[in-house]
C-alpha positions as a Markdown table, in Angstrom:
| # | Residue | x | y | z |
|---|---|---|---|---|
| 1 | Thr | 15.9 | -2.4 | -66.2 |
| 2 | Asn | 15.6 | 1.2 | -67.9 |
| 3 | Ser | 16.6 | 4.2 | -65.8 |
| 4 | Ser | 13.1 | 5.3 | -65.1 |
| 5 | Asp | 12.0 | 1.9 | -63.9 |
| 6 | Met | 15.3 | 2.0 | -61.7 |
| 7 | Glu | 14.6 | 5.4 | -60.2 |
| 8 | Thr | 10.8 | 4.1 | -59.5 |
| 9 | Ile | 12.5 | 0.9 | -57.7 |
| 10 | Val | 15.0 | 3.1 | -55.6 |
| 11 | Ser | 12.3 | 5.5 | -54.7 |
| 12 | Phe | 9.9 | 2.6 | -53.5 |
| 13 | Tyr | 12.4 | 1.0 | -51.4 |
| 14 | Tyr | 13.8 | 4.1 | -49.9 |
| 15 | Asn | 10.3 | 5.5 | -49.1 |
| 16 | Arg | 9.2 | 2.0 | -47.5 |
| 17 | Gly | 12.5 | 2.1 | -45.5 |
| 18 | Val | 11.5 | 5.5 | -44.1 |
| 19 | Leu | 8.0 | 4.2 | -43.1 |
| 20 | Tyr | 9.6 | 1.3 | -41.4 |
| 21 | Thr | 11.9 | 3.4 | -39.5 |
| 22 | Lys | 9.0 | 5.3 | -38.2 |
| 23 | Leu | 7.6 | 2.1 | -37.2 |
| 24 | Ala | 11.0 | 1.3 | -35.3 |
| 25 | Glu | 11.6 | -1.7 | -37.4 |
| 26 | Tyr | 15.2 | -0.9 | -37.8 |
| 27 | Ser | 16.3 | -4.1 | -39.3 |
| 28 | Arg | 13.8 | -4.2 | -41.9 |
| 29 | Ala | 14.2 | -0.5 | -42.6 |
| 30 | Ala | 17.8 | -1.1 | -43.3 |
| 31 | Glu | 17.2 | -3.8 | -45.6 |
| 32 | Asp | 15.1 | -1.6 | -47.8 |
| 33 | Tyr | 17.8 | 1.2 | -47.7 |
| 34 | Thr | 20.3 | -1.5 | -48.8 |
| 35 | Leu | 18.1 | -2.3 | -51.8 |
| 36 | Ala | 17.8 | 1.3 | -52.7 |
| 37 | Leu | 21.5 | 1.6 | -52.7 |
| 38 | Glu | 21.8 | -1.3 | -54.9 |
| 39 | Gly | 20.2 | 0.8 | -57.6 |
| 40 | Lys | 21.7 | 4.2 | -56.6 |
| 41 | Pro | 25.0 | 3.7 | -54.5 |
| 42 | Lys | 25.3 | 7.5 | -54.0 |
| 43 | His | 22.0 | 7.8 | -52.6 |
| 44 | Val | 23.1 | 10.1 | -49.4 |
| 45 | Arg | 19.8 | 9.9 | -47.6 |
| 46 | Ala | 19.6 | 6.1 | -47.9 |
| 47 | Leu | 23.3 | 5.9 | -46.4 |
| 48 | Ile | 22.5 | 8.2 | -43.7 |
| 49 | Asn | 19.2 | 6.7 | -42.7 |
| 50 | Arg | 20.8 | 3.1 | -42.9 |
| 51 | Ala | 23.5 | 4.3 | -40.5 |
| 52 | Lys | 21.0 | 5.4 | -38.0 |
| 53 | Cys | 19.4 | 2.0 | -38.1 |
| 54 | Met | 22.6 | 0.3 | -37.6 |
| 55 | Leu | 23.2 | 2.4 | -34.7 |
| 56 | Lys | 19.8 | 1.8 | -33.3 |
| 57 | Ile | 20.5 | -2.1 | -33.6 |
| 58 | Gly | 24.0 | -2.0 | -32.2 |
| 59 | Arg | 25.8 | -2.7 | -35.2 |
| 60 | Phe | 28.3 | 0.3 | -34.8 |
| 61 | Gln | 30.8 | -0.6 | -37.1 |
| 62 | Asp | 28.4 | -0.8 | -39.9 |
| 63 | Ala | 27.0 | 2.4 | -38.9 |
| 64 | Leu | 30.5 | 4.0 | -38.9 |
| 65 | Met | 31.1 | 2.6 | -42.4 |
| 66 | Asp | 27.8 | 4.2 | -43.8 |
| 67 | Tyr | 28.5 | 7.4 | -42.0 |
| 68 | Asn | 32.0 | 7.6 | -43.5 |
| 69 | Ala | 30.7 | 6.6 | -47.0 |
| 70 | Ser | 28.0 | 9.6 | -46.8 |
| 71 | Leu | 30.6 | 12.1 | -45.7 |
| 72 | Lys | 32.7 | 11.2 | -48.7 |
| 73 | Ile | 30.0 | 11.9 | -51.3 |
| 74 | Ala | 27.6 | 14.4 | -49.5 |
| 75 | Ser | 27.9 | 18.1 | -50.5 |
| 76 | Asp | 24.9 | 19.5 | -49.2 |
| 77 | Arg | 25.7 | 20.9 | -45.8 |
| 78 | Ser | 22.7 | 19.7 | -44.0 |
| 79 | Phe | 23.6 | 16.0 | -44.9 |
| 80 | Arg | 27.0 | 16.6 | -43.7 |
| 81 | Ile | 25.6 | 17.9 | -40.3 |
| 82 | Ser | 23.4 | 14.9 | -39.9 |
| 83 | Ala | 26.1 | 12.4 | -40.8 |
| 84 | Leu | 28.7 | 14.3 | -38.4 |
| 85 | Met | 26.2 | 14.2 | -35.7 |
| 86 | Gly | 25.4 | 10.6 | -36.2 |
| 87 | Arg | 28.9 | 9.5 | -36.4 |
| 88 | Ala | 29.7 | 11.3 | -33.1 |
| 89 | Gln | 26.9 | 9.1 | -31.6 |
| 90 | Val | 28.6 | 6.0 | -32.9 |
| 91 | Tyr | 32.0 | 7.2 | -31.6 |
| 92 | Gln | 30.5 | 7.6 | -28.4 |
| 93 | Gln | 29.1 | 4.1 | -28.2 |
| 94 | Leu | 32.6 | 2.9 | -29.2 |
| 95 | Lys | 34.3 | 4.9 | -26.3 |
| 96 | Asp | 36.3 | 7.1 | -28.8 |
| 97 | Ile | 35.3 | 10.5 | -27.0 |
| 98 | Thr | 38.0 | 12.4 | -28.9 |
| 99 | Ser | 36.5 | 11.6 | -32.2 |
| 100 | Ala | 33.1 | 12.2 | -31.0 |
| 101 | Leu | 34.0 | 15.7 | -29.9 |
| 102 | Lys | 35.8 | 16.4 | -33.1 |
| 103 | Asp | 32.7 | 15.5 | -35.2 |
| 104 | Thr | 30.4 | 17.4 | -32.8 |
| 105 | Asp | 32.6 | 20.5 | -33.1 |
| 106 | Glu | 32.7 | 20.3 | -36.9 |
| 107 | Ala | 28.9 | 19.9 | -37.0 |
| 108 | Met | 28.7 | 23.0 | -34.9 |
| 109 | Ile | 30.8 | 25.1 | -37.1 |
| 110 | Leu | 28.7 | 24.1 | -40.2 |
| 111 | Met | 25.5 | 24.8 | -38.3 |
| 112 | Gly | 26.8 | 28.4 | -37.3 |
| 113 | Ser | 27.7 | 28.9 | -41.0 |
| 114 | Gln | 24.2 | 28.4 | -42.0 |
| 115 | Gly | 23.2 | 31.5 | -40.0 |
| 116 | Phe | 20.7 | 29.6 | -37.7 |
| 117 | Glu | 19.4 | 33.0 | -36.1 |
| 118 | Gly | 15.6 | 32.0 | -36.2 |
| 119 | Leu | 13.3 | 32.1 | -33.3 |
| 120 | Lys | 13.2 | 28.4 | -33.2 |
| 121 | Tyr | 16.9 | 28.3 | -32.1 |
| 122 | His | 16.6 | 31.1 | -29.5 |
| 123 | Thr | 13.6 | 29.0 | -28.2 |
| 124 | Asp | 15.4 | 26.0 | -27.8 |
| 125 | Asp | 18.3 | 27.7 | -26.2 |
| 126 | Ala | 15.9 | 29.3 | -23.8 |
| 127 | Asn | 14.4 | 25.7 | -22.8 |
| 128 | Phe | 18.0 | 24.4 | -22.5 |
| 129 | Asp | 18.9 | 27.0 | -19.9 |
| 130 | Glu | 15.7 | 26.6 | -18.2 |
| 131 | Ser | 16.0 | 22.9 | -17.9 |
| 132 | His | 19.5 | 23.4 | -16.4 |
| 133 | Arg | 18.3 | 26.0 | -14.0 |
| 134 | Asn | 15.5 | 23.4 | -13.1 |
| 135 | Ile | 18.2 | 20.7 | -12.7 |
| 136 | Lys | 20.2 | 23.0 | -10.2 |
| 137 | His | 17.3 | 23.8 | -8.2 |
| 138 | Leu | 16.1 | 20.3 | -7.9 |
| 139 | Ser | 19.9 | 19.3 | -7.1 |
| 140 | Ala | 19.8 | 21.8 | -4.3 |
| 141 | Ala | 16.5 | 20.7 | -3.0 |
| 142 | Ile | 17.7 | 16.9 | -3.1 |
| 143 | Ser | 20.8 | 18.0 | -1.0 |
| 144 | Lys | 18.5 | 19.1 | 1.7 |
| 145 | Asp | 15.9 | 16.2 | 1.5 |
| 146 | Gln | 17.6 | 13.0 | 0.3 |
| 147 | Asn | 14.7 | 11.1 | 1.0 |
| 148 | Asn | 12.1 | 12.8 | -1.3 |
| 149 | Phe | 11.6 | 10.3 | -4.2 |
| 150 | Ser | 9.7 | 13.1 | -6.3 |
| 151 | Leu | 12.5 | 15.2 | -6.4 |
| 152 | Phe | 14.8 | 12.5 | -8.0 |
| 153 | Tyr | 11.9 | 11.5 | -10.4 |
| 154 | Glu | 11.4 | 15.1 | -11.6 |
| 155 | Arg | 15.1 | 15.6 | -12.1 |
| 156 | Gly | 15.4 | 12.4 | -13.9 |
| 157 | Met | 12.6 | 13.5 | -16.3 |
| 158 | Ile | 14.4 | 16.6 | -17.0 |
| 159 | Lys | 17.6 | 14.9 | -17.9 |
| 160 | Gln | 15.7 | 12.4 | -20.1 |
| 161 | Glu | 14.4 | 15.2 | -22.0 |
| 162 | Leu | 17.9 | 16.4 | -22.4 |
| 163 | Lys | 18.9 | 13.0 | -23.6 |
| 164 | Gln | 21.3 | 12.4 | -20.5 |
| 165 | His | 20.0 | 8.9 | -20.3 |
| 166 | Ser | 22.6 | 7.5 | -18.0 |
| 167 | Asp | 22.0 | 10.3 | -15.4 |
| 168 | Ala | 18.2 | 9.9 | -15.9 |
| 169 | Ile | 18.7 | 6.2 | -15.1 |
| 170 | Gly | 20.5 | 6.9 | -11.9 |
| 171 | Asp | 17.8 | 9.4 | -10.8 |
| 172 | Phe | 15.1 | 7.0 | -11.6 |
| 173 | Ser | 16.7 | 4.2 | -9.8 |
| 174 | Ser | 17.2 | 6.4 | -6.5 |
| 175 | Ala | 13.4 | 7.3 | -6.7 |
| 176 | Leu | 12.4 | 3.6 | -6.8 |
| 177 | Lys | 14.9 | 2.7 | -4.2 |
| 178 | Leu | 13.3 | 5.3 | -1.9 |
| 179 | Ile | 9.8 | 4.1 | -2.6 |
| 180 | Ser | 10.8 | 0.6 | -1.7 |
| 181 | Gln | 12.1 | 1.6 | 1.5 |
| 182 | Arg | 8.6 | 3.1 | 2.6 |
| 183 | Thr | 7.1 | 0.9 | 5.3 |
| 184 | Glu | 3.7 | 1.0 | 3.7 |
| 185 | Glu | 3.2 | 1.6 | 0.1 |
| 186 | Asn | -0.2 | 3.3 | -0.6 |
| 187 | His | -2.1 | 3.5 | -4.0 |
| 188 | Asp | -0.5 | 6.7 | -5.0 |
| 189 | Asp | 3.0 | 5.4 | -4.4 |
| 190 | Lys | 2.2 | 2.4 | -6.7 |
| 191 | Gln | 1.1 | 4.7 | -9.5 |
| 192 | Ile | 4.3 | 6.9 | -9.3 |
| 193 | Lys | 6.3 | 3.7 | -9.0 |
| 194 | His | 4.8 | 2.4 | -12.4 |
| 195 | Lys | 5.4 | 5.7 | -14.0 |
| 196 | Ile | 9.1 | 5.8 | -13.0 |
| 197 | Leu | 9.6 | 2.2 | -14.0 |
| 198 | Ile | 8.3 | 3.2 | -17.7 |
| 199 | Ala | 10.4 | 6.3 | -17.6 |
| 200 | Arg | 13.5 | 4.5 | -16.7 |
| 201 | Ala | 12.7 | 1.7 | -19.5 |
| 202 | Lys | 12.7 | 4.3 | -22.0 |
| 203 | Ser | 16.2 | 5.7 | -21.1 |
| 204 | Leu | 17.4 | 2.2 | -20.9 |
| 205 | Lys | 16.1 | 1.5 | -24.4 |
| 206 | Asp | 17.9 | 4.8 | -25.7 |
| 207 | Thr | 21.1 | 3.4 | -24.1 |
| 208 | Asn | 20.6 | -0.1 | -26.0 |
| 209 | Asp | 20.0 | -1.7 | -22.6 |
| 210 | Leu | 17.1 | -3.7 | -23.8 |
| 211 | Tyr | 17.1 | -6.4 | -21.5 |
| 212 | Asn | 16.8 | -4.2 | -18.4 |
| 213 | Ala | 14.3 | -2.0 | -20.2 |
| 214 | Leu | 12.0 | -5.2 | -20.9 |
| 215 | Ser | 12.5 | -6.2 | -17.3 |
| 216 | Asp | 11.1 | -2.8 | -16.0 |
| 217 | Leu | 8.2 | -2.9 | -18.3 |
| 218 | Ser | 7.2 | -6.3 | -17.5 |
| 219 | Leu | 7.2 | -5.4 | -13.8 |
| 220 | Val | 4.6 | -2.7 | -14.8 |
| 221 | Leu | 2.4 | -4.9 | -16.9 |
| 222 | Arg | 2.4 | -7.8 | -14.2 |
| 223 | Glu | 0.4 | -5.6 | -12.1 |
| 224 | Leu | -1.3 | -3.4 | -14.8 |
| 225 | Pro | -1.7 | -5.8 | -17.9 |
| 226 | His | -3.5 | -3.2 | -19.9 |
| 227 | Glu | -1.2 | -0.2 | -19.3 |
| 228 | Glu | -0.9 | 1.3 | -22.8 |
| 229 | Glu | 2.3 | 3.2 | -22.5 |
| 230 | Ala | 4.1 | 0.1 | -21.2 |
| 231 | Leu | 2.7 | -2.1 | -23.8 |
| 232 | Val | 3.6 | 0.2 | -26.5 |
| 233 | Glu | 7.3 | 0.5 | -25.3 |
| 234 | Arg | 7.5 | -3.4 | -24.7 |
| 235 | Ser | 6.0 | -4.4 | -28.0 |
| 236 | Thr | 8.2 | -2.0 | -29.9 |
| 237 | Ile | 11.5 | -3.4 | -28.4 |
| 238 | Leu | 10.3 | -7.2 | -28.8 |
| 239 | Leu | 9.4 | -6.2 | -32.5 |
| 240 | Ser | 12.7 | -4.9 | -32.9 |
| 241 | Gln | 14.5 | -7.8 | -31.6 |
| 242 | Gly | 12.6 | -10.3 | -33.6 |
| 243 | Leu | 10.5 | -11.6 | -30.9 |
| 244 | His | 7.3 | -11.7 | -32.9 |
| 245 | Arg | 5.2 | -14.2 | -30.8 |
| 246 | Leu | 5.7 | -12.1 | -27.7 |
| 247 | Ala | 5.2 | -8.6 | -29.7 |
| 248 | Leu | 2.0 | -10.0 | -31.3 |
| 249 | Lys | 0.5 | -10.7 | -27.8 |
| 250 | Asp | 1.3 | -7.2 | -26.9 |
| 251 | Tyr | -0.1 | -5.8 | -30.0 |
| 252 | Gln | -3.4 | -7.7 | -29.8 |
| 253 | Thr | -3.8 | -6.4 | -26.2 |
| 254 | Leu | -3.3 | -2.8 | -27.5 |
| 255 | Arg | -5.6 | -3.5 | -30.2 |
| 256 | Leu | -8.5 | -4.1 | -27.6 |
| 257 | Leu | -7.6 | -0.7 | -26.2 |
| 258 | Arg | -7.2 | 1.0 | -29.5 |
| 259 | Pro | -9.3 | -0.6 | -32.1 |
| 260 | Lys | -9.0 | 2.2 | -34.7 |
| 261 | Asp | -5.2 | 2.4 | -34.5 |
| 262 | Leu | -4.1 | 1.2 | -38.0 |
| 263 | Glu | -0.4 | 1.1 | -37.1 |
| 264 | Leu | -1.1 | -1.4 | -34.5 |
| 265 | Leu | -3.1 | -3.5 | -37.0 |
| 266 | Phe | 0.0 | -3.4 | -39.4 |
| 267 | Asn | 2.2 | -4.5 | -36.6 |
| 268 | Val | -0.1 | -7.4 | -35.8 |
| 269 | Ala | -0.2 | -8.2 | -39.6 |
| 270 | Arg | 3.7 | -8.1 | -39.6 |
| 271 | Cys | 4.2 | -10.3 | -36.6 |
| 272 | Gln | 1.6 | -12.9 | -38.2 |
| 273 | Glu | 3.6 | -12.9 | -41.4 |
| 274 | Glu | 7.0 | -13.5 | -39.6 |
| 275 | Leu | 5.3 | -16.4 | -37.6 |
| 276 | Val | 4.2 | -17.8 | -40.8 |
| 277 | Asp | 0.6 | -17.8 | -39.8 |
| 278 | Ile | -0.2 | -16.8 | -43.5 |
| 279 | Glu | -4.1 | -16.9 | -43.6 |
| 280 | Lys | -4.5 | -14.6 | -40.6 |
| 281 | Ala | -1.8 | -12.2 | -42.0 |
| 282 | Ile | -3.6 | -11.9 | -45.2 |
| 283 | Glu | -6.7 | -11.3 | -43.3 |
| 284 | Ser | -5.1 | -8.5 | -41.2 |
| 285 | Tyr | -3.5 | -6.9 | -44.3 |
| 286 | Thr | -6.9 | -6.9 | -46.0 |
| 287 | Val | -8.7 | -5.4 | -43.1 |
| 288 | Leu | -6.0 | -2.7 | -42.9 |
| 289 | Leu | -6.3 | -1.9 | -46.7 |
| 290 | Ser | -10.1 | -1.7 | -46.5 |
| 291 | Leu | -9.4 | 1.2 | -43.7 |
| 292 | Ala | -6.5 | 2.7 | -45.2 |
| 293 | Pro | -6.3 | 2.1 | -49.1 |
| 294 | Ala | -3.4 | 4.3 | -49.7 |
| 295 | Asn | -1.2 | 2.2 | -47.4 |
| 296 | Ser | 1.5 | 1.0 | -49.9 |
| 297 | Glu | 3.6 | -1.0 | -47.5 |
| 298 | Ala | 0.5 | -3.0 | -46.5 |
| 299 | Tyr | 0.1 | -3.8 | -50.2 |
| 300 | Phe | 3.8 | -4.7 | -50.6 |
| 301 | Asn | 3.5 | -7.1 | -47.7 |
| 302 | Arg | 0.4 | -8.7 | -48.6 |
| 303 | Asp | 2.1 | -9.3 | -52.1 |
| 304 | Phe | 5.0 | -11.0 | -50.2 |
| 305 | Val | 2.4 | -13.3 | -48.2 |
| 306 | Leu | 0.4 | -14.1 | -51.3 |
| 307 | Lys | 3.5 | -15.2 | -53.1 |
| 308 | Lys | 4.2 | -17.9 | -50.2 |
| 309 | Ile | 1.0 | -19.5 | -51.1 |
| 310 | Glu | 1.4 | -19.1 | -54.9 |
| 311 | Lys | -1.6 | -16.6 | -55.3 |
| 312 | Leu | 0.6 | -15.1 | -58.0 |
| 313 | Asn | -2.0 | -13.0 | -59.9 |
| 314 | Glu | -3.2 | -11.4 | -56.8 |
| 315 | Ala | 0.3 | -10.9 | -55.6 |
| 316 | Arg | 1.1 | -9.3 | -59.1 |
| 317 | Asn | -1.8 | -6.9 | -58.6 |
| 318 | Asp | -0.7 | -6.0 | -55.2 |
| 319 | Met | 2.7 | -5.1 | -56.3 |
| 320 | Lys | 1.4 | -2.8 | -58.9 |
| 321 | Val | -0.7 | -0.9 | -56.5 |
| 322 | Ala | 2.3 | -0.7 | -54.1 |
| 323 | Gln | 4.6 | 0.8 | -56.7 |
| 324 | Lys | 1.8 | 3.3 | -57.7 |
| 325 | Lys | 1.0 | 4.2 | -54.2 |
| 326 | Ser | 4.7 | 4.6 | -53.1 |
| 327 | Trp | 5.5 | 6.8 | -56.2 |
| 328 | Glu | 2.5 | 9.0 | -55.2 |
| 329 | Arg | 4.0 | 9.5 | -51.7 |
| 330 | Ile | 7.6 | 10.3 | -52.8 |
| 331 | Gly | 7.1 | 13.9 | -52.1 |
| 332 | Glu | 5.5 | 13.2 | -48.8 |
| 333 | Val | 8.0 | 11.1 | -47.0 |
| 334 | Gln | 11.2 | 12.6 | -48.2 |
């Protein structure tokens, strides 16, 4: 393979990894970043992105190795900031708070040296301060009215926005407990209960407590089988954990609610492929490509499925198109 061909292959796998990351298919994205790194071992973006995927799927030591490797070769300040902040998250998961604080401090020094003085950062600081003021006001209100579930819910939502997920889970749990203690549960109570369960599931997911996140989402869907937000959240978790048959069922329900959502159709095809339902997978990818001819990952996946049934000429054509489309999108996804 000459250098030009290798560059094309590396770009193809890296770009597809980015797309899989956006779909929350972290294991598959990590595989593609690995293939990109085989062709270009010092691909800093691929190392950092693979580390992020490893963190998402709970492979903390692998994430740490990738962040360490990226910091050894990264000279660009923005890459170093990203790697340091990511490694700090890994250290938090490993309960090494001292190392996490050290990385965070170093990243903040680098961010300061970039002269981040634009409006965006002042606005973010203002929002951050406002959020903390609101938390203080809600906490004061809760101290006076500890039976008001809506106060706990509102404070939980702010904490969730600040990524204080453990605290948010505590507030959502308090709100749910107060609702359950009501002698008569009306229609409005049920609606807010479902919202709180979905919110708690999101924070549970972000703390990698996937079992309890699925439990909350399933509680909602037991009463509201077509609740879109709950279906989206549950199907994403199921797919990330390789539970393709269950994920497929949720995606098919969502397809009835969102018939024009191409990402859902792609996920349906992916699940069918993993379940070795070859004909249906090919059919789904073909429908998707008729609606989105520029979808390179769909061409690549259909190529893979066609090879399984030895339709090699059609598979070869799909691979050529996939590589061409991926190359065209290099500038868009990087």
